[in-house]
PDB file as gemmi writes it, atoms N, CA and C in Angstrom:
CRYST1    1.000    1.000    1.000  90.00  90.00  90.00 P 1                      
ATOM      1  N   MET A   1      30.588  66.554  19.291  1.00  0.00           N  
ATOM      2  CA  MET A   1      30.759  67.819  18.595  1.00  0.00           C  
ATOM      3  C   MET A   1      30.408  67.673  17.113  1.00  0.00           C  
ATOM      4  N   ILE A   2      30.710  66.516  16.545  1.00  0.00           N  
ATOM      5  CA  ILE A   2      30.359  66.251  15.150  1.00  0.00           C  
ATOM      6  C   ILE A   2      29.545  64.964  15.157  1.00  0.00           C  
ATOM      7  N   THR A   3      28.250  65.124  14.975  1.00  0.00           N  
ATOM      8  CA  THR A   3      27.352  63.988  15.108  1.00  0.00           C  
ATOM      9  C   THR A   3      26.072  64.239  14.313  1.00  0.00           C  
ATOM     10  N   PRO A   4      25.400  63.189  13.883  1.00  0.00           N  
ATOM     11  CA  PRO A   4      24.116  63.414  13.220  1.00  0.00           C  
ATOM     12  C   PRO A   4      23.040  63.779  14.236  1.00  0.00           C  
ATOM     13  N   LEU A   5      22.110  64.611  13.834  1.00  0.00           N  
ATOM     14  CA  LEU A   5      20.951  64.902  14.665  1.00  0.00           C  
ATOM     15  C   LEU A   5      19.873  63.899  14.286  1.00  0.00           C  
ATOM     16  N   PRO A   6      19.386  63.109  15.238  1.00  0.00           N  
ATOM     17  CA  PRO A   6      18.401  62.064  14.926  1.00  0.00           C  
ATOM     18  C   PRO A   6      17.182  62.622  14.192  1.00  0.00           C  
ATOM     19  N   GLY A   7      16.864  61.987  13.093  1.00  0.00           N  
ATOM     20  CA  GLY A   7      15.709  62.388  12.302  1.00  0.00           C  
ATOM     21  C   GLY A   7      15.936  63.576  11.386  1.00  0.00           C  
ATOM     22  N   ALA A   8      17.069  64.259  11.520  1.00  0.00           N  
ATOM     23  CA  ALA A   8      17.320  65.456  10.710  1.00  0.00           C  
ATOM     24  C   ALA A   8      18.503  65.286   9.758  1.00  0.00           C  
ATOM     25  N   THR A   9      19.391  64.350  10.066  1.00  0.00           N  
ATOM     26  CA  THR A   9      20.600  64.177   9.266  1.00  0.00           C  
ATOM     27  C   THR A   9      20.638  62.771   8.686  1.00  0.00           C  
ATOM     28  N   PRO A  10      20.670  62.642   7.355  1.00  0.00           N  
ATOM     29  CA  PRO A  10      20.812  61.302   6.779  1.00  0.00           C  
ATOM     30  C   PRO A  10      22.198  60.750   7.110  1.00  0.00           C  
ATOM     31  N   THR A  11      22.258  59.472   7.415  1.00  0.00           N  
ATOM     32  CA  THR A  11      23.537  58.876   7.820  1.00  0.00           C  
ATOM     33  C   THR A  11      23.863  57.638   7.016  1.00  0.00           C  
ATOM     34  N   LYS A  12      25.128  57.258   7.088  1.00  0.00           N  
ATOM     35  CA  LYS A  12      25.592  55.974   6.585  1.00  0.00           C  
ATOM     36  C   LYS A  12      26.685  55.516   7.552  1.00  0.00           C  
ATOM     37  N   PRO A  13      26.893  54.227   7.700  1.00  0.00           N  
ATOM     38  CA  PRO A  13      27.876  53.746   8.672  1.00  0.00           C  
ATOM     39  C   PRO A  13      29.260  54.371   8.455  1.00  0.00           C  
ATOM     40  N   GLY A  14      29.866  54.805   9.552  1.00  0.00           N  
ATOM     41  CA  GLY A  14      31.214  55.360   9.497  1.00  0.00           C  
ATOM     42  C   GLY A  14      31.301  56.842   9.202  1.00  0.00           C  
ATOM     43  N   SER A  15      30.147  57.487   8.980  1.00  0.00           N  
ATOM     44  CA  SER A  15      30.198  58.907   8.654  1.00  0.00           C  
ATOM     45  C   SER A  15      30.071  59.749   9.922  1.00  0.00           C  
ATOM     46  N   ALA A  16      30.797  60.866   9.972  1.00  0.00           N  
ATOM     47  CA  ALA A  16      30.723  61.768  11.115  1.00  0.00           C  
ATOM     48  C   ALA A  16      29.657  62.833  10.895  1.00  0.00           C  
ATOM     49  N   THR A  17      29.244  63.050   9.718  1.00  0.00           N  
ATOM     50  CA  THR A  17      28.241  64.030   9.278  1.00  0.00           C  
ATOM     51  C   THR A  17      28.675  65.466   9.540  1.00  0.00           C  
ATOM     52  N   PHE A  18      27.917  66.230  10.342  1.00  0.00           N  
ATOM     53  CA  PHE A  18      28.146  67.671  10.483  1.00  0.00           C  
ATOM     54  C   PHE A  18      28.364  68.062  11.940  1.00  0.00           C  
ATOM     55  N   PRO A  19      28.976  69.234  12.159  1.00  0.00           N  
ATOM     56  CA  PRO A  19      29.109  69.720  13.542  1.00  0.00           C  
ATOM     57  C   PRO A  19      27.746  70.099  14.117  1.00  0.00           C  
ATOM     58  N   LEU A  20      27.635  70.042  15.428  1.00  0.00           N  
ATOM     59  CA  LEU A  20      26.424  70.498  16.101  1.00  0.00           C  
ATOM     60  C   LEU A  20      26.230  71.992  15.848  1.00  0.00           C  
ATOM     61  N   PRO A  21      25.005  72.484  15.931  1.00  0.00           N  
ATOM     62  CA  PRO A  21      24.780  73.917  15.725  1.00  0.00           C  
ATOM     63  C   PRO A  21      25.646  74.764  16.668  1.00  0.00           C  
ATOM     64  N   GLY A  22      26.260  75.791  16.105  1.00  0.00           N  
ATOM     65  CA  GLY A  22      27.111  76.680  16.887  1.00  0.00           C  
ATOM     66  C   GLY A  22      28.574  76.283  16.947  1.00  0.00           C  
ATOM     67  N   ILE A  23      28.911  75.100  16.441  1.00  0.00           N  
ATOM     68  CA  ILE A  23      30.300  74.624  16.447  1.00  0.00           C  
ATOM     69  C   ILE A  23      30.900  74.873  15.065  1.00  0.00           C  
ATOM     70  N   MET A  24      31.984  75.634  15.008  1.00  0.00           N  
ATOM     71  CA  MET A  24      32.661  75.966  13.746  1.00  0.00           C  
ATOM     72  C   MET A  24      33.910  75.095  13.625  1.00  0.00           C  
ATOM     73  N   THR A  25      33.902  74.139  12.707  1.00  0.00           N  
ATOM     74  CA  THR A  25      35.035  73.226  12.543  1.00  0.00           C  
ATOM     75  C   THR A  25      35.756  73.478  11.227  1.00  0.00           C  
ATOM     76  N   ASP A  26      36.943  72.898  11.116  1.00  0.00           N  
ATOM     77  CA  ASP A  26      37.699  72.949   9.870  1.00  0.00           C  
ATOM     78  C   ASP A  26      38.700  71.809   9.874  1.00  0.00           C  
ATOM     79  N   ILE A  27      39.200  71.472   8.714  1.00  0.00           N  
ATOM     80  CA  ILE A  27      40.295  70.509   8.568  1.00  0.00           C  
ATOM     81  C   ILE A  27      41.483  71.301   8.057  1.00  0.00           C  
ATOM     82  N   VAL A  28      42.611  71.224   8.769  1.00  0.00           N  
ATOM     83  CA  VAL A  28      43.785  72.010   8.420  1.00  0.00           C  
ATOM     84  C   VAL A  28      45.008  71.115   8.275  1.00  0.00           C  
ATOM     85  N   ASP A  29      46.065  71.672   7.657  1.00  0.00           N  
ATOM     86  CA  ASP A  29      47.338  70.950   7.573  1.00  0.00           C  
ATOM     87  C   ASP A  29      48.150  71.247   8.837  1.00  0.00           C  
ATOM     88  N   GLU A  30      49.415  70.805   8.856  1.00  0.00           N  
ATOM     89  CA  GLU A  30      50.272  70.955  10.031  1.00  0.00           C  
ATOM     90  C   GLU A  30      50.574  72.408  10.381  1.00  0.00           C  
ATOM     91  N   THR A  31      50.373  73.327   9.438  1.00  0.00           N  
ATOM     92  CA  THR A  31      50.647  74.742   9.692  1.00  0.00           C  
ATOM     93  C   THR A  31      49.387  75.527  10.046  1.00  0.00           C  
ATOM     94  N   GLY A  32      48.229  74.866  10.054  1.00  0.00           N  
ATOM     95  CA  GLY A  32      46.980  75.528  10.391  1.00  0.00           C  
ATOM     96  C   GLY A  32      46.223  76.090   9.206  1.00  0.00           C  
ATOM     97  N   LYS A  33      46.692  75.789   7.992  1.00  0.00           N  
ATOM     98  CA  LYS A  33      45.996  76.276   6.798  1.00  0.00           C  
ATOM     99  C   LYS A  33      44.936  75.255   6.374  1.00  0.00           C  
ATOM    100  N   PRO A  34      43.730  75.717   6.018  1.00  0.00           N  
ATOM    101  CA  PRO A  34      42.674  74.792   5.595  1.00  0.00           C  
ATOM    102  C   PRO A  34      43.093  73.974   4.374  1.00  0.00           C  
ATOM    103  N   VAL A  35      42.680  72.707   4.369  1.00  0.00           N  
ATOM    104  CA  VAL A  35      42.957  71.828   3.225  1.00  0.00           C  
ATOM    105  C   VAL A  35      41.708  71.755   2.367  1.00  0.00           C  
ATOM    106  N   GLY A  36      41.869  71.297   1.153  1.00  0.00           N  
ATOM    107  CA  GLY A  36      40.740  71.189   0.235  1.00  0.00           C  
ATOM    108  C   GLY A  36      39.783  70.081   0.612  1.00  0.00           C  
ATOM    109  N   ARG A  37      38.597  70.156   0.061  1.00  0.00           N  
ATOM    110  CA  ARG A  37      37.562  69.161   0.298  1.00  0.00           C  
ATOM    111  C   ARG A  37      38.045  67.780  -0.150  1.00  0.00           C  
ATOM    112  N   GLY A  38      37.828  66.786   0.682  1.00  0.00           N  
ATOM    113  CA  GLY A  38      38.204  65.421   0.358  1.00  0.00           C  
ATOM    114  C   GLY A  38      39.645  65.079   0.710  1.00  0.00           C  
ATOM    115  N   LYS A  39      40.397  66.024   1.271  1.00  0.00           N  
ATOM    116  CA  LYS A  39      41.790  65.771   1.648  1.00  0.00           C  
ATOM    117  C   LYS A  39      41.867  65.573   3.160  1.00  0.00           C  
ATOM    118  N   GLY A  40      42.838  64.802   3.589  1.00  0.00           N  
ATOM    119  CA  GLY A  40      43.027  64.543   5.009  1.00  0.00           C  
ATOM    120  C   GLY A  40      43.732  65.691   5.703  1.00  0.00           C  
ATOM    121  N   GLY A  41      43.587  65.748   7.001  1.00  0.00           N  
ATOM    122  CA  GLY A  41      44.237  66.771   7.789  1.00  0.00           C  
ATOM    123  C   GLY A  41      43.896  66.627   9.254  1.00  0.00           C  
ATOM    124  N   ILE A  42      43.976  67.722   9.985  1.00  0.00           N  
ATOM    125  CA  ILE A  42      43.753  67.738  11.422  1.00  0.00           C  
ATOM    126  C   ILE A  42      42.443  68.472  11.702  1.00  0.00           C  
ATOM    127  N   LEU A  43      41.576  67.849  12.504  1.00  0.00           N  
ATOM    128  CA  LEU A  43      40.305  68.459  12.866  1.00  0.00           C  
ATOM    129  C   LEU A  43      40.535  69.518  13.935  1.00  0.00           C  
ATOM    130  N   VAL A  44      40.045  70.737  13.694  1.00  0.00           N  
ATOM    131  CA  VAL A  44      40.155  71.822  14.669  1.00  0.00           C  
ATOM    132  C   VAL A  44      38.794  72.496  14.845  1.00  0.00           C  
ATOM    133  N   ILE A  45      38.637  73.155  15.967  1.00  0.00           N  
ATOM    134  CA  ILE A  45      37.464  73.975  16.241  1.00  0.00           C  
ATOM    135  C   ILE A  45      37.917  75.425  16.093  1.00  0.00           C  
ATOM    136  N   LYS A  46      37.214  76.210  15.292  1.00  0.00           N  
ATOM    137  CA  LYS A  46      37.667  77.557  14.953  1.00  0.00           C  
ATOM    138  C   LYS A  46      37.256  78.622  15.964  1.00  0.00           C  
ATOM    139  N   ARG A  47      36.205  78.401  16.734  1.00  0.00           N  
ATOM    140  CA  ARG A  47      35.758  79.399  17.716  1.00  0.00           C  
ATOM    141  C   ARG A  47      35.384  78.710  19.017  1.00  0.00           C  
ATOM    142  N   PRO A  48      35.495  79.404  20.136  1.00  0.00           N  
ATOM    143  CA  PRO A  48      35.078  78.804  21.410  1.00  0.00           C  
ATOM    144  C   PRO A  48      33.582  78.525  21.424  1.00  0.00           C  
ATOM    145  N   TRP A  49      33.159  77.618  22.297  1.00  0.00           N  
ATOM    146  CA  TRP A  49      31.757  77.293  22.451  1.00  0.00           C  
ATOM    147  C   TRP A  49      31.407  77.388  23.941  1.00  0.00           C  
ATOM    148  N   PRO A  50      30.119  77.499  24.275  1.00  0.00           N  
ATOM    149  CA  PRO A  50      29.723  77.782  25.655  1.00  0.00           C  
ATOM    150  C   PRO A  50      30.229  76.794  26.708  1.00  0.00           C  
ATOM    151  N   ALA A  51      30.281  75.521  26.419  1.00  0.00           N  
ATOM    152  CA  ALA A  51      30.672  74.537  27.424  1.00  0.00           C  
ATOM    153  C   ALA A  51      32.167  74.227  27.397  1.00  0.00           C  
ATOM    154  N   MET A  52      32.934  75.058  26.744  1.00  0.00           N  
ATOM    155  CA  MET A  52      34.374  74.804  26.598  1.00  0.00           C  
ATOM    156  C   MET A  52      35.091  74.863  27.945  1.00  0.00           C  
ATOM    157  N   VAL A  53      35.934  73.872  28.193  1.00  0.00           N  
ATOM    158  CA  VAL A  53      36.753  73.859  29.406  1.00  0.00           C  
ATOM    159  C   VAL A  53      37.769  75.007  29.321  1.00  0.00           C  
ATOM    160  N   ARG A  54      38.123  75.590  30.447  1.00  0.00           N  
ATOM    161  CA  ARG A  54      39.000  76.760  30.423  1.00  0.00           C  
ATOM    162  C   ARG A  54      40.428  76.480  30.831  1.00  0.00           C  
ATOM    163  N   THR A  55      40.681  75.368  31.478  1.00  0.00           N  
ATOM    164  CA  THR A  55      42.032  75.050  31.931  1.00  0.00           C  
ATOM    165  C   THR A  55      42.105  73.591  32.366  1.00  0.00           C  
ATOM    166  N   ILE A  56      43.287  73.135  32.690  1.00  0.00           N  
ATOM    167  CA  ILE A  56      43.491  71.852  33.346  1.00  0.00           C  
ATOM    168  C   ILE A  56      43.842  72.198  34.785  1.00  0.00           C  
ATOM    169  N   TRP A  57      43.145  71.625  35.743  1.00  0.00           N  
ATOM    170  CA  TRP A  57      43.311  71.982  37.146  1.00  0.00           C  
ATOM    171  C   TRP A  57      44.778  71.886  37.565  1.00  0.00           C  
ATOM    172  N   GLY A  58      45.289  72.989  38.044  1.00  0.00           N  
ATOM    173  CA  GLY A  58      46.660  73.033  38.527  1.00  0.00           C  
ATOM    174  C   GLY A  58      47.720  73.215  37.451  1.00  0.00           C  
ATOM    175  N   ASP A  59      47.325  73.235  36.178  1.00  0.00           N  
ATOM    176  CA  ASP A  59      48.325  73.362  35.117  1.00  0.00           C  
ATOM    177  C   ASP A  59      47.743  74.063  33.890  1.00  0.00           C  
ATOM    178  N   PRO A  60      47.415  75.358  33.999  1.00  0.00           N  
ATOM    179  CA  PRO A  60      46.824  76.064  32.862  1.00  0.00           C  
ATOM    180  C   PRO A  60      47.747  76.140  31.645  1.00  0.00           C  
ATOM    181  N   GLU A  61      49.049  76.152  31.854  1.00  0.00           N  
ATOM    182  CA  GLU A  61      49.995  76.200  30.729  1.00  0.00           C  
ATOM    183  C   GLU A  61      49.912  74.914  29.901  1.00  0.00           C  
ATOM    184  N   ARG A  62      49.738  73.772  30.556  1.00  0.00           N  
ATOM    185  CA  ARG A  62      49.590  72.492  29.838  1.00  0.00           C  
ATOM    186  C   ARG A  62      48.345  72.517  28.955  1.00  0.00           C  
ATOM    187  N   TYR A  63      47.262  73.088  29.479  1.00  0.00           N  
ATOM    188  CA  TYR A  63      46.026  73.212  28.698  1.00  0.00           C  
ATOM    189  C   TYR A  63      46.279  74.016  27.431  1.00  0.00           C  
ATOM    190  N   ARG A  64      46.924  75.168  27.581  1.00  0.00           N  
ATOM    191  CA  ARG A  64      47.202  76.029  26.431  1.00  0.00           C  
ATOM    192  C   ARG A  64      48.073  75.312  25.407  1.00  0.00           C  
ATOM    193  N   LYS A  65      49.130  74.646  25.842  1.00  0.00           N  
ATOM    194  CA  LYS A  65      50.041  73.961  24.909  1.00  0.00           C  
ATOM    195  C   LYS A  65      49.388  72.763  24.229  1.00  0.00           C  
ATOM    196  N   THR A  66      48.513  72.063  24.953  1.00  0.00           N  
ATOM    197  CA  THR A  66      47.872  70.864  24.408  1.00  0.00           C  
ATOM    198  C   THR A  66      46.778  71.193  23.407  1.00  0.00           C  
ATOM    199  N   TYR A  67      45.908  72.137  23.749  1.00  0.00           N  
ATOM    200  CA  TYR A  67      44.728  72.394  22.934  1.00  0.00           C  
ATOM    201  C   TYR A  67      44.829  73.610  22.021  1.00  0.00           C  
ATOM    202  N   PHE A  68      45.766  74.514  22.276  1.00  0.00           N  
ATOM    203  CA  PHE A  68      45.967  75.704  21.446  1.00  0.00           C  
ATOM    204  C   PHE A  68      47.434  75.804  21.054  1.00  0.00           C  
ATOM    205  N   PRO A  69      47.939  74.831  20.259  1.00  0.00           N  
ATOM    206  CA  PRO A  69      49.378  74.788  19.970  1.00  0.00           C  
ATOM    207  C   PRO A  69      49.879  75.994  19.179  1.00  0.00           C  
ATOM    208  N   GLU A  70      51.141  76.317  19.384  1.00  0.00           N  
ATOM    209  CA  GLU A  70      51.787  77.431  18.677  1.00  0.00           C  
ATOM    210  C   GLU A  70      51.771  77.221  17.165  1.00  0.00           C  
ATOM    211  N   ASP A  71      51.765  75.960  16.712  1.00  0.00           N  
ATOM    212  CA  ASP A  71      51.715  75.684  15.266  1.00  0.00           C  
ATOM    213  C   ASP A  71      50.519  76.378  14.619  1.00  0.00           C  
ATOM    214  N   PHE A  72      49.447  76.537  15.383  1.00  0.00           N  
ATOM    215  CA  PHE A  72      48.233  77.170  14.881  1.00  0.00           C  
ATOM    216  C   PHE A  72      48.096  78.586  15.424  1.00  0.00           C  
ATOM    217  N   LYS A  73      49.204  79.133  15.887  1.00  0.00           N  
ATOM    218  CA  LYS A  73      49.261  80.508  16.408  1.00  0.00           C  
ATOM    219  C   LYS A  73      48.302  80.734  17.579  1.00  0.00           C  
ATOM    220  N   GLY A  74      47.959  79.650  18.290  1.00  0.00           N  
ATOM    221  CA  GLY A  74      47.093  79.750  19.453  1.00  0.00           C  
ATOM    222  C   GLY A  74      45.669  80.148  19.136  1.00  0.00           C  
ATOM    223  N   LYS A  75      45.255  80.087  17.871  1.00  0.00           N  
ATOM    224  CA  LYS A  75      43.923  80.557  17.475  1.00  0.00           C  
ATOM    225  C   LYS A  75      42.940  79.438  17.174  1.00  0.00           C  
ATOM    226  N   LEU A  76      43.418  78.211  17.004  1.00  0.00           N  
ATOM    227  CA  LEU A  76      42.540  77.094  16.696  1.00  0.00           C  
ATOM    228  C   LEU A  76      42.621  76.080  17.825  1.00  0.00           C  
ATOM    229  N   TYR A  77      41.475  75.511  18.211  1.00  0.00           N  
ATOM    230  CA  TYR A  77      41.405  74.475  19.230  1.00  0.00           C  
ATOM    231  C   TYR A  77      41.690  73.136  18.574  1.00  0.00           C  
ATOM    232  N   LEU A  78      42.705  72.441  19.043  1.00  0.00           N  
ATOM    233  CA  LEU A  78      43.083  71.146  18.480  1.00  0.00           C  
ATOM    234  C   LEU A  78      42.209  70.069  19.106  1.00  0.00           C  
ATOM    235  N   ALA A  79      41.349  69.468  18.318  1.00  0.00           N  
ATOM    236  CA  ALA A  79      40.430  68.460  18.821  1.00  0.00           C  
ATOM    237  C   ALA A  79      41.124  67.133  19.098  1.00  0.00           C  
ATOM    238  N   GLY A  80      42.281  66.894  18.500  1.00  0.00           N  
ATOM    239  CA  GLY A  80      43.007  65.652  18.716  1.00  0.00           C  
ATOM    240  C   GLY A  80      42.669  64.575  17.696  1.00  0.00           C  
ATOM    241  N   ASP A  81      41.804  64.860  16.746  1.00  0.00           N  
ATOM    242  CA  ASP A  81      41.417  63.891  15.708  1.00  0.00           C  
ATOM    243  C   ASP A  81      42.109  64.224  14.396  1.00  0.00           C  
ATOM    244  N   VAL A  82      42.519  63.182  13.700  1.00  0.00           N  
ATOM    245  CA  VAL A  82      43.160  63.359  12.391  1.00  0.00           C  
ATOM    246  C   VAL A  82      42.303  62.693  11.344  1.00  0.00           C  
TER     247      VAL A  82                                                      
END                                                                             
């Protein structure tokens, strides 16, 4: 989801570079508010994307709680990266 495009994105070791085209990302604090540039936080996806999974087989509530937590008012996808 966040990767360099070969030949189009300059890279250096350890850098994540930019999101793929069509992916809207942000870094937020524990309450879901965006943090300033250069500050740490939680990586989230702000809008759905075409290949997004829709549920966990047999447990759709677990999917909602895991990836769309109430802390973010169910509006941001929690990528699981900090």
